[in-house]
gemmi code that builds the backbone of each chain (N, CA, C; Angstrom):
import gemmi

chains = {
    "A": [
        ("UNK", (-21.003, -7.582, -2.730), (-19.629, -6.981, -3.081), (-18.917, -6.163, -1.947)),
        ("UNK", (-17.719, -6.404, -1.814), (-16.993, -5.578, -0.754), (-17.047, -4.176, -1.177)),
        ("UNK", (-16.891, -3.209, -0.174), (-16.918, -1.918, -0.325), (-15.534, -1.284, -0.237)),
        ("UNK", (-15.359, -0.076, -0.804), (-14.066, 0.711, -0.674), (-13.906, 0.991, 0.824)),
        ("UNK", (-12.739, 0.958, 1.236), (-12.376, 1.442, 2.715), (-11.645, 2.753, 2.655)),
        ("UNK", (-11.931, 3.440, 3.742), (-10.949, 4.789, 4.087), (-10.141, 4.455, 5.114)),
        ("UNK", (-8.833, 4.235, 4.799), (-7.858, 3.878, 5.719), (-7.755, 5.082, 6.812)),
        ("UNK", (-7.828, 6.237, 6.305), (-7.716, 7.482, 7.089), (-8.867, 7.527, 8.171)),
        ("UNK", (-10.024, 7.193, 7.624), (-11.041, 7.224, 8.607), (-11.051, 6.130, 9.822)),
        ("UNK", (-10.619, 4.996, 9.295), (-10.432, 3.873, 10.302), (-9.223, 4.240, 11.232)),
        ("UNK", (-8.237, 4.715, 10.725), (-7.066, 5.179, 11.565), (-7.516, 6.189, 12.636)),
        ("UNK", (-8.294, 7.126, 12.169), (-8.839, 8.317, 13.133), (-9.577, 7.535, 14.110)),
        ("UNK", (-10.387, 6.434, 13.825), (-11.308, 5.896, 14.783), (-10.583, 5.042, 15.932)),
        ("UNK", (-9.296, 4.714, 15.715), (-8.610, 3.964, 16.647), (-8.395, 4.634, 18.003)),
        ("UNK", (-8.477, 3.947, 19.092), (-8.478, 4.571, 20.418), (-7.010, 4.324, 21.064)),
        ("UNK", (-6.349, 3.304, 20.636), (-5.072, 2.668, 21.231), (-3.832, 3.226, 20.324)),
        ("UNK", (-3.004, 3.823, 20.932), (-1.907, 4.099, 20.214), (-0.889, 2.880, 19.920)),
        ("UNK", (-0.126, 2.780, 18.792), (0.864, 1.743, 18.369), (0.075, 0.490, 18.586)),
        ("UNK", (-1.040, 0.351, 18.006), (-1.760, -0.809, 18.021), (-2.398, -1.186, 16.825)),
        ("UNK", (-1.575, -1.578, 15.668), (-1.993, -1.639, 14.336), (-3.182, -2.519, 14.044)),
        ("UNK", (-4.100, -2.149, 13.138), (-5.060, -3.039, 12.953), (-5.129, -3.478, 11.449)),
        ("UNK", (-5.468, -4.709, 11.329), (-5.514, -5.304, 9.804), (-6.831, -4.667, 9.231)),
        ("UNK", (-6.795, -4.070, 8.138), (-8.008, -3.721, 7.487), (-8.260, -4.452, 6.019)),
        ("UNK", (-7.332, -5.041, 5.742), (-7.459, -5.922, 4.387), (-6.352, -6.788, 4.193)),
        ("UNK", (-6.410, -7.876, 3.357), (-5.294, -8.809, 3.050), (-5.173, -8.798, 1.514)),
        ("UNK", (-3.994, -8.871, 1.001), (-3.760, -8.835, -0.419), (-2.517, -9.897, -0.501)),
        ("UNK", (-2.944, -11.050, -1.215), (-2.020, -12.093, -1.281), (-1.528, -12.563, 0.083)),
        ("UNK", (-0.220, -12.619, 0.257), (0.302, -12.978, 1.492), (0.522, -11.869, 2.509)),
        ("UNK", (0.054, -10.746, 2.282), (0.373, -9.556, 3.035), (-0.830, -8.838, 3.591)),
        ("UNK", (-0.662, -8.370, 4.861), (-1.729, -7.471, 5.392), (-1.588, -5.987, 5.224)),
        ("UNK", (-2.673, -5.377, 5.021), (-2.660, -3.793, 5.011), (-3.216, -3.500, 6.300)),
        ("UNK", (-2.553, -2.718, 7.038), (-2.874, -2.275, 8.459), (-2.879, -0.782, 8.530)),
        ("UNK", (-3.689, -0.240, 9.529), (-3.601, 1.132, 9.866), (-3.158, 1.288, 11.282)),
        ("UNK", (-2.598, 2.420, 11.654), (-2.336, 2.510, 13.026), (-2.297, 4.092, 13.505)),
        ("UNK", (-2.537, 4.334, 14.703), (-2.409, 5.728, 15.173), (-1.190, 5.699, 16.187)),
        ("UNK", (-0.171, 6.588, 15.979), (0.925, 6.561, 16.809), (1.212, 7.924, 17.410)),
        ("UNK", (1.997, 7.920, 18.464), (2.370, 9.139, 19.056), (3.418, 8.705, 20.068)),
        ("UNK", (4.697, 9.268, 20.125), (5.610, 8.787, 21.124), (6.582, 7.856, 20.267)),
        ("UNK", (7.178, 7.018, 21.154), (8.169, 6.134, 20.474), (7.711, 4.628, 20.747)),
        ("UNK", (8.098, 3.860, 19.628), (7.953, 2.284, 19.901), (9.427, 1.940, 20.085)),
        ("UNK", (9.521, 0.567, 20.382), (10.959, 0.143, 20.845), (11.846, -0.168, 19.485)),
        ("UNK", (13.026, -0.123, 19.831), (14.053, -0.584, 18.566), (13.776, -2.031, 18.308)),
        ("UNK", (13.766, -2.259, 16.946), (13.469, -3.732, 16.640), (13.844, -3.848, 15.290)),
        ("UNK", (13.809, -5.170, 14.671), (14.102, -5.472, 13.281), (13.354, -6.708, 13.004)),
        ("UNK", (12.851, -6.827, 11.660), (12.119, -7.964, 11.105), (13.176, -8.606, 10.225)),
        ("UNK", (13.640, -9.796, 10.778), (14.751, -10.274, 10.105), (14.541, -10.717, 8.645)),
        ("UNK", (13.256, -11.130, 8.306), (13.139, -11.821, 7.037), (12.141, -11.004, 6.186)),
        ("UNK", (11.678, -10.005, 6.676), (10.397, -9.184, 5.999), (10.643, -7.685, 5.846)),
        ("UNK", (10.520, -7.135, 4.773), (10.431, -5.671, 4.363), (9.138, -5.147, 5.164)),
        ("UNK", (9.125, -3.849, 5.373), (7.858, -3.240, 5.989), (7.643, -1.906, 5.149)),
        ("UNK", (6.461, -1.786, 4.721), (6.191, -0.518, 4.006), (5.353, 0.455, 4.797)),
        ("UNK", (5.809, 1.839, 4.907), (4.828, 2.734, 5.688), (4.410, 3.738, 4.661)),
        ("UNK", (3.007, 4.154, 4.762), (2.511, 5.295, 4.105), (1.923, 6.161, 5.159)),
        ("UNK", (2.252, 7.484, 4.996), (1.780, 8.364, 6.058), (0.473, 8.962, 5.666)),
        ("UNK", (-0.527, 8.710, 6.452), (-1.938, 9.140, 6.149), (-2.080, 10.602, 6.738)),
        ("UNK", (-1.589, 10.897, 7.828), (-1.606, 12.269, 8.309), (-0.526, 12.391, 9.449)),
        ("UNK", (0.059, 13.625, 9.519), (1.155, 13.886, 10.503), (2.561, 13.492, 9.805)),
        ("UNK", (3.443, 13.528, 10.874), (4.890, 13.183, 10.520), (5.369, 12.025, 11.383)),
        ("UNK", (6.112, 11.222, 10.820), (6.713, 10.031, 11.507), (8.206, 9.966, 11.267)),
        ("UNK", (8.885, 9.605, 12.176), (10.468, 9.349, 12.065), (10.674, 7.997, 12.198)),
        ("UNK", (11.524, 7.557, 11.404), (12.245, 6.256, 11.551), (13.860, 6.480, 11.842)),
        ("UNK", (14.038, 6.019, 13.169), (15.750, 6.159, 13.362), (16.225, 4.756, 13.054)),
        ("UNK", (17.430, 4.881, 12.479), (18.245, 3.683, 12.214), (19.596, 3.750, 12.966)),
        ("UNK", (20.434, 2.794, 12.907), (21.713, 2.890, 13.534), (22.521, 3.936, 12.944)),
        ("UNK", (22.301, 4.218, 11.760), (23.161, 5.234, 10.880), (22.596, 6.454, 10.538)),
        ("UNK", (21.437, 6.768, 11.032), (20.814, 8.032, 10.740), (19.218, 7.944, 10.909)),
        ("UNK", (18.559, 8.751, 10.198), (17.079, 8.741, 10.466), (16.400, 9.330, 9.301)),
        ("UNK", (14.973, 9.098, 9.035), (14.343, 9.766, 8.052), (13.019, 10.169, 8.622)),
        ("UNK", (12.524, 11.365, 8.232), (11.267, 11.867, 8.720), (10.318, 11.835, 7.429)),
        ("UNK", (9.017, 11.205, 7.716), (8.142, 11.025, 6.619), (7.117, 11.883, 6.795)),
        ("UNK", (6.691, 12.681, 5.703), (5.433, 13.396, 5.749), (4.267, 12.945, 5.098)),
        ("UNK", (3.092, 13.614, 5.250), (1.757, 13.099, 4.711), (1.919, 12.651, 3.365)),
        ("UNK", (1.475, 11.409, 2.928), (1.371, 11.055, 1.612), (2.779, 10.320, 1.300)),
        ("UNK", (3.672, 10.364, 2.071), (5.229, 9.743, 1.737), (5.088, 8.302, 2.030)),
        ("UNK", (5.952, 7.601, 1.194), (6.137, 6.180, 1.398), (7.610, 5.706, 1.683)),
        ("UNK", (7.776, 4.731, 2.629), (9.137, 4.396, 2.868), (9.086, 3.021, 3.136)),
        ("UNK", (10.204, 2.234, 2.620), (10.201, 0.783, 2.808), (11.436, 0.478, 3.740)),
        ("UNK", (11.238, 0.000, 4.865), (12.222, -0.397, 5.744), (12.740, -1.847, 5.380)),
        ("UNK", (13.981, -2.081, 4.849), (14.255, -3.414, 4.354), (14.560, -4.470, 5.517)),
        ("UNK", (14.198, -5.670, 5.097), (14.348, -6.726, 6.129), (15.647, -6.654, 6.814)),
        ("UNK", (15.740, -6.930, 8.101), (16.906, -6.890, 8.917), (17.501, -5.646, 9.468)),
        ("UNK", (16.794, -4.583, 9.033), (17.314, -3.294, 9.551), (16.678, -2.923, 10.820)),
        ("UNK", (17.601, -2.624, 11.826), (17.079, -2.247, 13.233), (16.494, -0.777, 12.904)),
        ("UNK", (15.328, -0.508, 13.534), (14.720, 0.814, 13.554), (13.893, 1.086, 14.666)),
        ("UNK", (13.652, 2.328, 14.892), (12.715, 2.743, 16.089), (11.834, 3.858, 15.455)),
        ("UNK", (10.564, 3.519, 15.387), (9.536, 4.315, 14.846), (9.145, 5.449, 15.980)),
        ("UNK", (8.937, 6.622, 15.537), (8.361, 7.575, 16.540), (7.617, 8.648, 15.931)),
        ("UNK", (6.824, 9.441, 16.668), (6.008, 10.509, 16.162), (5.983, 11.571, 17.317)),
        ("UNK", (6.389, 12.822, 17.012), (6.228, 13.833, 18.160), (4.829, 14.126, 18.334)),
        ("UNK", (3.949, 14.228, 17.342), (2.611, 14.432, 17.430), (1.820, 13.206, 16.820)),
        ("UNK", (0.550, 13.210, 17.143), (-0.234, 12.193, 16.538), (0.042, 11.782, 15.117)),
        ("UNK", (0.223, 10.684, 14.670), (0.442, 10.418, 13.249), (-0.385, 9.165, 12.803)),
        ("UNK", (-0.964, 9.200, 11.725), (-1.761, 8.123, 11.381), (-0.988, 7.400, 10.024)),
        ("UNK", (-1.024, 6.146, 10.019), (-0.198, 5.360, 9.246), (-1.052, 4.236, 8.437)),
        ("UNK", (-0.513, 3.980, 7.265), (-0.920, 2.626, 6.524), (0.304, 1.826, 6.656)),
        ("UNK", (0.204, 0.597, 6.741), (1.428, -0.281, 6.723), (1.037, -1.570, 5.937)),
        ("UNK", (2.095, -2.058, 5.062), (2.065, -3.162, 4.362), (3.064, -4.184, 4.813)),
        ("UNK", (2.611, -5.296, 5.484), (3.465, -6.238, 6.106), (3.171, -7.739, 5.620)),
        ("UNK", (4.070, -8.579, 5.369), (3.771, -10.101, 5.470), (2.995, -10.402, 6.536)),
        ("UNK", (2.083, -11.469, 6.205), (1.212, -11.996, 7.228), (1.960, -12.391, 8.378)),
        ("UNK", (3.196, -12.970, 8.090), (4.051, -13.522, 9.136), (4.916, -12.487, 10.024)),
        ("UNK", (4.824, -11.245, 9.688), (5.610, -10.256, 10.347), (5.094, -9.977, 11.740)),
        ("UNK", (5.964, -10.062, 12.816), (5.689, -9.793, 14.249), (5.734, -8.337, 14.334)),
        ("UNK", (4.759, -7.811, 15.289), (4.723, -6.325, 15.477), (6.027, -5.701, 15.864)),
        ("UNK", (6.745, -6.228, 16.803), (8.094, -5.679, 17.203), (9.219, -6.511, 16.842)),
        ("UNK", (9.031, -7.385, 15.630), (10.065, -8.222, 15.153), (10.553, -9.307, 16.252)),
        ("UNK", (11.852, -9.375, 16.371), (12.469, -10.331, 17.367), (12.474, -10.005, 18.752)),
        ("UNK", (11.885, -8.603, 19.023), (11.814, -8.075, 20.396), (10.283, -8.349, 20.873)),
        ("UNK", (10.201, -8.694, 22.163), (8.975, -8.720, 22.683), (8.852, -7.964, 24.085)),
        ("UNK", (8.023, -6.968, 24.111), (7.871, -6.212, 25.439), (6.452, -6.184, 25.766)),
        ("UNK", (6.077, -5.357, 26.638), (4.696, -5.187, 27.151), (4.027, -4.277, 25.839)),
        ("UNK", (4.893, -3.731, 25.023), (4.346, -2.908, 23.944), (3.991, -3.741, 22.747)),
        ("UNK", (4.371, -5.010, 22.727), (4.250, -5.826, 21.462), (2.710, -6.403, 21.334)),
        ("UNK", (2.127, -6.192, 20.208), (0.618, -6.496, 20.004), (0.753, -7.864, 19.153)),
        ("UNK", (-0.154, -8.779, 19.755), (-0.236, -9.955, 19.142), (-0.995, -9.905, 17.678)),
        ("UNK", (-0.878, -11.027, 16.986), (-1.832, -10.922, 15.750), (-3.192, -10.927, 16.017)),
        ("UNK", (-3.663, -11.641, 17.114), (-5.170, -11.589, 17.444), (-5.552, -10.086, 17.804)),
        ("UNK", (-4.686, -9.476, 18.360), (-4.921, -8.067, 18.771), (-4.989, -7.139, 17.468)),
        ("UNK", (-4.205, -7.487, 16.502), (-4.333, -6.750, 15.250), (-5.421, -7.090, 14.272)),
        ("UNK", (-5.980, -8.193, 14.638), (-7.126, -8.559, 13.865), (-8.548, -8.223, 14.451)),
        ("UNK", (-8.509, -7.407, 15.546), (-9.792, -7.098, 16.181), (-10.706, -6.281, 15.387)),
        ("UNK", (-10.159, -5.237, 14.771), (-10.966, -4.499, 13.866), (-11.623, -5.152, 12.820)),
        ("UNK", (-10.837, -6.124, 12.034), (-11.393, -6.910, 10.886), (-12.379, -7.830, 11.401)),
        ("UNK", (-12.142, -8.548, 12.618), (-13.161, -9.355, 13.238), (-14.309, -8.901, 13.706)),
        ("UNK", (-14.348, -7.483, 14.000), (-15.487, -6.895, 14.537), (-16.552, -6.335, 13.556)),
        ("UNK", (-16.112, -6.445, 12.256), (-16.997, -5.901, 11.182), (-18.273, -6.573, 11.034)),
    ],
    "B": [
        ("UNK", (21.344, 6.049, 2.559), (20.078, 5.702, 2.948), (18.880, 6.067, 1.992)),
        ("UNK", (17.954, 5.378, 1.708), (16.963, 5.632, 0.708), (16.151, 6.712, 1.383)),
        ("UNK", (15.428, 7.501, 0.494), (14.707, 8.585, 0.987), (13.227, 8.295, 0.676)),
        ("UNK", (12.336, 9.002, 1.464), (11.000, 8.797, 1.301), (10.529, 9.095, -0.216)),
        ("UNK", (9.481, 8.543, -0.683), (8.926, 8.825, -2.154), (7.535, 9.515, -1.759)),
        ("UNK", (7.207, 10.332, -2.811), (5.936, 10.891, -2.820), (5.145, 10.254, -4.036)),
        ("UNK", (4.301, 9.164, -3.811), (3.616, 8.576, -4.949), (2.751, 9.427, -5.746)),
        ("UNK", (2.222, 10.418, -5.031), (1.427, 11.413, -5.789), (2.166, 12.255, -6.656)),
        ("UNK", (3.347, 12.710, -6.239), (4.229, 13.385, -7.269), (4.829, 12.661, -8.277)),
        ("UNK", (5.150, 11.436, -8.071), (5.590, 10.544, -9.259), (4.411, 10.286, -10.207)),
        ("UNK", (3.275, 10.068, -9.603), (2.129, 9.847, -10.587), (1.800, 11.074, -11.308)),
        ("UNK", (1.853, 12.093, -10.750), (1.568, 13.432, -11.588), (2.602, 13.587, -12.693)),
        ("UNK", (3.827, 13.117, -12.523), (4.812, 13.382, -13.431), (4.794, 12.450, -14.577)),
        ("UNK", (3.922, 11.303, -14.490), (3.849, 10.361, -15.665), (3.242, 10.941, -16.933)),
        ("UNK", (3.721, 10.703, -18.002), (3.181, 11.265, -19.168), (2.244, 10.243, -19.910)),
        ("UNK", (2.333, 9.041, -19.754), (1.536, 8.071, -20.510), (0.470, 7.624, -19.544)),
        ("UNK", (-0.825, 7.469, -20.069), (-1.952, 6.907, -19.366), (-1.871, 5.365, -19.409)),
        ("UNK", (-2.439, 4.814, -18.335), (-2.532, 3.404, -18.107), (-1.142, 2.669, -18.379)),
        ("UNK", (-0.093, 3.292, -17.886), (1.183, 2.747, -17.912), (1.861, 2.586, -16.446)),
        ("UNK", (1.448, 1.740, -15.632), (1.879, 1.684, -14.266), (3.526, 1.649, -14.188)),
        ("UNK", (4.054, 2.393, -13.165), (5.342, 2.438, -12.976), (5.761, 1.853, -11.624)),
        ("UNK", (6.659, 0.997, -11.498), (7.068, 0.393, -10.156), (7.864, 1.529, -9.506)),
        ("UNK", (7.518, 1.867, -8.274), (8.365, 2.886, -7.448), (9.053, 2.204, -6.335)),
        ("UNK", (8.652, 0.851, -5.851), (9.291, 0.287, -4.748), (8.927, -1.112, -4.644)),
        ("UNK", (9.738, -2.030, -4.097), (9.304, -3.264, -3.812), (9.391, -3.660, -2.328)),
        ("UNK", (8.469, -4.423, -1.972), (8.237, -4.948, -0.554), (8.010, -6.347, -0.677)),
        ("UNK", (8.951, -7.061, -0.104), (8.988, -8.624, -0.263), (8.843, -9.064, -1.539)),
        ("UNK", (7.748, -9.913, -1.866), (7.559, -10.257, -3.357), (6.498, -9.471, -4.086)),
        ("UNK", (6.229, -8.307, -3.598), (5.244, -7.302, -4.263), (5.913, -5.960, -4.800)),
        ("UNK", (5.207, -5.489, -5.726), (5.631, -4.200, -6.270), (4.720, -3.182, -5.869)),
        ("UNK", (5.163, -1.953, -5.489), (4.297, -0.839, -5.468), (4.429, 0.025, -6.622)),
        ("UNK", (3.302, 0.250, -7.229), (3.257, 1.054, -8.637), (2.445, 2.212, -8.365)),
        ("UNK", (2.660, 3.132, -9.239), (1.707, 4.239, -9.480), (1.279, 4.379, -10.942)),
        ("UNK", (0.189, 5.024, -11.130), (-0.345, 4.989, -12.559), (-1.173, 6.336, -12.776)),
        ("UNK", (-1.173, 6.884, -13.898), (-2.127, 7.860, -14.338), (-3.128, 7.328, -15.278)),
        ("UNK", (-4.340, 7.538, -14.928), (-5.368, 6.860, -15.710), (-6.390, 7.718, -16.275)),
        ("UNK", (-7.026, 7.696, -17.386), (-8.184, 8.350, -17.799), (-8.847, 7.477, -18.970)),
        ("UNK", (-10.161, 7.239, -18.992), (-10.725, 6.276, -19.921), (-10.827, 5.009, -19.438)),
        ("UNK", (-10.755, 4.022, -20.261), (-10.968, 2.635, -19.888), (-9.793, 1.789, -20.165)),
        ("UNK", (-9.628, 0.738, -19.419), (-8.622, -0.441, -19.742), (-9.456, -1.515, -20.136)),
        ("UNK", (-8.894, -2.644, -20.552), (-9.773, -3.724, -21.039), (-10.071, -4.595, -19.881)),
        ("UNK", (-11.239, -5.367, -20.059), (-11.594, -6.389, -19.174), (-10.711, -7.422, -18.965)),
        ("UNK", (-10.303, -7.798, -17.696), (-9.270, -8.715, -17.475), (-9.400, -9.326, -16.071)),
        ("UNK", (-8.589, -10.397, -15.838), (-8.679, -11.036, -14.630), (-7.205, -11.518, -14.339)),
        ("UNK", (-6.889, -11.458, -13.003), (-5.392, -12.139, -12.451), (-5.856, -13.319, -11.835)),
        ("UNK", (-5.592, -14.538, -12.493), (-6.240, -15.751, -11.922), (-5.744, -16.178, -10.501)),
        ("UNK", (-4.275, -15.735, -10.219), (-3.610, -16.195, -9.020), (-3.363, -14.986, -8.102)),
        ("UNK", (-3.615, -13.889, -8.345), (-3.225, -12.663, -7.463), (-4.152, -11.693, -7.131)),
        ("UNK", (-4.350, -11.241, -5.916), (-5.220, -10.198, -5.569), (-4.345, -8.873, -5.991)),
        ("UNK", (-5.122, -7.870, -6.221), (-4.578, -6.620, -6.677), (-5.247, -5.410, -5.844)),
        ("UNK", (-4.421, -4.716, -5.239), (-4.900, -3.567, -4.244), (-4.811, -2.198, -4.971)),
        ("UNK", (-5.694, -1.397, -5.055), (-5.722, -0.084, -5.490), (-5.959, 0.991, -4.338)),
        ("UNK", (-5.215, 1.997, -4.320), (-5.396, 3.122, -3.630), (-5.555, 4.415, -4.404)),
        ("UNK", (-6.533, 5.143, -4.248), (-6.738, 6.370, -5.108), (-5.951, 7.480, -4.460)),
        ("UNK", (-5.058, 8.022, -5.222), (-4.231, 9.217, -4.750), (-4.890, 10.617, -5.155)),
        ("UNK", (-5.577, 10.678, -6.232), (-6.389, 11.862, -6.704), (-7.438, 11.387, -7.757)),
        ("UNK", (-8.586, 11.946, -7.572), (-9.503, 11.595, -8.518), (-10.543, 10.609, -8.241)),
        ("UNK", (-11.236, 10.095, -9.074), (-12.262, 8.949, -8.844), (-11.925, 7.821, -9.942)),
        ("UNK", (-12.167, 6.663, -9.424), (-11.751, 5.504, -10.392), (-13.001, 4.356, -10.229)),
        ("UNK", (-13.344, 3.807, -11.270), (-14.368, 2.819, -11.290), (-13.950, 1.496, -11.657)),
        ("UNK", (-14.260, 0.469, -10.875), (-14.116, -0.906, -11.200), (-15.357, -1.656, -11.530)),
        ("UNK", (-15.476, -1.966, -12.748), (-16.791, -2.769, -13.247), (-16.366, -4.089, -12.991)),
        ("UNK", (-17.394, -4.915, -12.447), (-17.264, -6.384, -12.441), (-18.493, -7.007, -13.203)),
        ("UNK", (-18.578, -8.294, -13.255), (-19.648, -8.822, -14.132), (-20.984, -8.724, -13.432)),
        ("UNK", (-20.930, -8.453, -12.050), (-22.183, -8.344, -11.249), (-22.385, -7.081, -10.564)),
        ("UNK", (-21.707, -5.935, -11.215), (-21.873, -4.655, -10.441), (-20.552, -3.889, -10.676)),
        ("UNK", (-20.468, -2.601, -9.954), (-19.252, -1.952, -10.035), (-19.134, -1.130, -8.786)),
        ("UNK", (-17.908, -0.728, -8.520), (-17.696, 0.162, -7.347), (-16.914, 1.418, -7.829)),
        ("UNK", (-17.245, 2.471, -7.240), (-16.444, 3.799, -7.573), (-15.631, 4.171, -6.239)),
        ("UNK", (-14.210, 4.292, -6.551), (-13.399, 4.575, -5.478), (-13.043, 6.011, -5.445)),
        ("UNK", (-13.059, 6.697, -4.352), (-12.671, 8.174, -4.328), (-11.370, 8.439, -3.594)),
        ("UNK", (-10.839, 9.544, -3.653), (-9.486, 9.899, -3.090), (-9.303, 9.255, -1.575)),
        ("UNK", (-8.185, 8.625, -1.470), (-7.807, 8.032, -0.134), (-8.431, 6.797, 0.066)),
        ("UNK", (-9.284, 6.183, -0.833), (-10.004, 4.968, -0.608), (-9.121, 3.812, -1.093)),
        ("UNK", (-9.316, 2.624, -0.553), (-8.634, 1.443, -0.857), (-9.614, 0.232, -1.183)),
        ("UNK", (-9.263, -0.393, -2.269), (-10.068, -1.532, -2.591), (-9.155, -2.777, -3.183)),
        ("UNK", (-9.487, -3.928, -2.742), (-8.862, -5.145, -3.201), (-9.736, -5.918, -4.166)),
        ("UNK", (-9.223, -6.117, -5.350), (-9.814, -6.946, -6.318), (-9.299, -8.453, -6.108)),
        ("UNK", (-10.201, -9.409, -5.708), (-9.619, -10.630, -5.303), (-9.178, -11.390, -6.723)),
        ("UNK", (-8.310, -12.206, -6.547), (-7.782, -13.067, -7.583), (-9.028, -13.758, -8.435)),
        ("UNK", (-8.742, -13.744, -9.712), (-9.809, -14.476, -10.495), (-11.002, -13.714, -10.961)),
        ("UNK", (-11.236, -12.554, -10.318), (-12.290, -11.622, -10.608), (-12.140, -10.881, -11.716)),
        ("UNK", (-12.923, -11.065, -12.860), (-12.771, -10.179, -14.113), (-13.378, -8.717, -13.667)),
        ("UNK", (-12.548, -7.766, -14.253), (-12.875, -6.405, -13.867), (-12.395, -5.525, -15.083)),
        ("UNK", (-13.101, -4.328, -15.149), (-12.639, -3.335, -16.103), (-12.408, -1.996, -15.240)),
        ("UNK", (-11.168, -1.567, -15.301), (-11.022, -0.236, -14.571), (-11.213, 0.850, -15.520)),
        ("UNK", (-11.825, 1.974, -15.035), (-11.954, 3.150, -15.894), (-12.015, 4.327, -15.038)),
        ("UNK", (-11.751, 5.456, -15.588), (-11.787, 6.676, -14.911), (-12.325, 7.757, -15.950)),
        ("UNK", (-13.377, 8.583, -15.522), (-14.081, 9.488, -16.405), (-12.905, 10.777, -16.620)),
        ("UNK", (-12.428, 11.162, -15.471), (-11.398, 12.169, -15.625), (-10.186, 11.563, -15.094)),
        ("UNK", (-9.022, 12.325, -15.352), (-7.750, 11.891, -15.005), (-7.728, 11.443, -13.265)),
        ("UNK", (-7.268, 10.275, -13.221), (-7.213, 9.700, -11.884), (-5.705, 9.126, -11.571)),
        ("UNK", (-5.289, 9.433, -10.334), (-3.904, 8.835, -10.000), (-4.081, 7.878, -8.981)),
        ("UNK", (-3.366, 6.755, -9.138), (-3.392, 5.614, -8.294), (-2.165, 5.125, -7.822)),
        ("UNK", (-2.281, 4.398, -6.648), (-1.087, 3.533, -6.197), (-1.595, 2.098, -6.337)),
        ("UNK", (-0.907, 1.125, -6.716), (-1.232, -0.289, -6.733), (-0.271, -0.987, -6.034)),
        ("UNK", (-0.763, -2.281, -5.420), (0.103, -3.272, -4.793), (-0.103, -4.498, -5.561)),
        ("UNK", (0.827, -5.083, -6.196), (0.628, -6.243, -6.940), (1.858, -7.280, -6.690)),
        ("UNK", (1.561, -8.539, -6.769), (2.689, -9.551, -6.750), (3.658, -9.190, -7.739)),
        ("UNK", (4.870, -9.504, -7.816), (5.804, -9.223, -8.773), (5.441, -9.962, -10.122)),
        ("UNK", (4.677, -11.071, -9.912), (4.389, -12.045, -10.983), (3.037, -11.468, -11.799)),
        ("UNK", (2.402, -10.448, -11.258), (1.085, -9.999, -11.768), (1.296, -9.443, -13.227)),
        ("UNK", (0.730, -9.761, -14.131), (0.885, -9.265, -15.474), (-0.193, -8.132, -15.676)),
        ("UNK", (0.164, -7.002, -16.349), (-0.706, -5.876, -16.344), (-2.131, -6.117, -16.613)),
        ("UNK", (-2.383, -6.751, -17.770), (-3.867, -7.076, -18.038), (-4.173, -8.633, -17.910)),
        ("UNK", (-3.500, -9.161, -16.834), (-3.746, -10.576, -16.508), (-3.716, -11.528, -17.704)),
        ("UNK", (-4.657, -12.390, -17.886), (-4.572, -13.310, -18.938), (-4.891, -12.839, -20.477)),
        ("UNK", (-5.240, -11.457, -20.454), (-5.459, -10.893, -21.770), (-4.296, -10.197, -22.241)),
        ("UNK", (-4.035, -10.011, -23.447), (-2.826, -9.234, -24.006), (-3.437, -8.500, -25.243)),
        ("UNK", (-3.334, -7.220, -25.078), (-3.663, -6.431, -26.237), (-2.584, -5.321, -26.515)),
        ("UNK", (-2.837, -4.415, -27.454), (-1.927, -3.330, -27.674), (-1.778, -2.516, -26.412)),
        ("UNK", (-2.765, -2.468, -25.525), (-2.636, -1.748, -24.156), (-1.852, -2.323, -23.256)),
        ("UNK", (-1.503, -3.678, -23.219), (-0.875, -4.292, -22.255), (0.631, -3.896, -22.123)),
        ("UNK", (1.109, -3.512, -20.974), (2.417, -3.035, -20.648), (3.273, -4.209, -20.086)),
        ("UNK", (4.422, -4.192, -20.750), (5.308, -5.414, -20.124), (6.029, -4.940, -18.757)),
        ("UNK", (6.718, -5.806, -18.213), (7.356, -5.621, -16.828), (8.519, -4.560, -17.108)),
        ("UNK", (9.093, -4.915, -18.207), (10.281, -3.890, -18.529), (9.695, -2.388, -18.669)),
        ("UNK", (8.537, -2.147, -19.455), (7.878, -1.015, -19.390), (7.659, -0.357, -18.055)),
        ("UNK", (7.124, -1.291, -17.065), (6.824, -0.729, -15.815), (8.039, -0.504, -14.870)),
        ("UNK", (9.068, -0.879, -15.212), (10.239, -0.816, -14.513), (11.122, 0.390, -14.974)),
        ("UNK", (10.617, 1.131, -15.969), (11.448, 2.334, -16.588), (11.597, 3.372, -15.565)),
        ("UNK", (10.628, 3.801, -14.761), (10.834, 4.823, -13.867), (12.025, 4.475, -12.779)),
        ("UNK", (11.730, 3.310, -12.168), (12.817, 2.793, -11.237), (14.162, 2.654, -11.810)),
        ("UNK", (14.356, 2.086, -12.995), (15.580, 1.978, -13.560), (16.273, 3.247, -14.045)),
        ("UNK", (15.470, 4.481, -14.130), (15.992, 5.693, -14.576), (16.367, 6.599, -13.421)),
        ("UNK", (16.187, 6.075, -12.256), (16.541, 6.882, -11.094), (18.029, 7.197, -10.899)),
    ],
}
model = gemmi.Model(1)
for chain_id, residues in chains.items():
    chain = gemmi.Chain(chain_id)
    for i, (resn, *xyz) in enumerate(residues, 1):
        res = gemmi.Residue()
        res.name, res.seqid = resn, gemmi.SeqId(i, " ")
        for name, pos in zip(("N", "CA", "C"), xyz):
            atom = gemmi.Atom()
            atom.name, atom.element = name, gemmi.Element(name[0])
            atom.pos, atom.b_iso = gemmi.Position(*pos), 0.0
            res.add_atom(atom)
        chain.add_residue(res)
    model.add_chain(chain)
structure = gemmi.Structure()
structure.add_model(model)
structure.setup_entities()
């Protein structure tokens, strides 16, 4: 039988910033954790909503018309198509729910972009 | 702009046990919170996985071949088709991720079964 997971403990164990790791799948979505600090690039996911849950710390999502700051335990859904720039002044640990098809930095690709293979490393190493 | 939600605060505010309330949607899934204590009925969701995150307290999932007890902050996915009986000795607050099509008690229907309309009350009253 599979065992319960602690997303916080898994997120704490990550050594690379802005490198989400899949920890579980539910229907056609992935549950991911990430350790963040600093900024990721502006991007949008044209066809997929993206859900953030803050496990520890504070996380900011900038939009073209404003921003929200998320605190520990809070949930926020970025609707499909909405350009956003994620950032965290101090280290912040996150849980993400995304479609399996969701690309890390949406329609933008830079050196910061993580492939799906990258994001499956934790799961595949269990 | 929509505001961050605190699932824990919303779950605390619920007055009815075993009556999940949708707080957000992400693609074709609902995010729900619930306040639980005691037992729900044995059931299975034939075509949908179901994810539990424990916000506060302890939660037990019995299966035909064993059980798991989930603690605060832990995540567990019940795979589609697997019969389970959820229970909590003391009050337990949960976050759930389910397909929009997922019925509360799967293919079983009893007086304990909540309709989708029931589960949308919180969202519709905002």
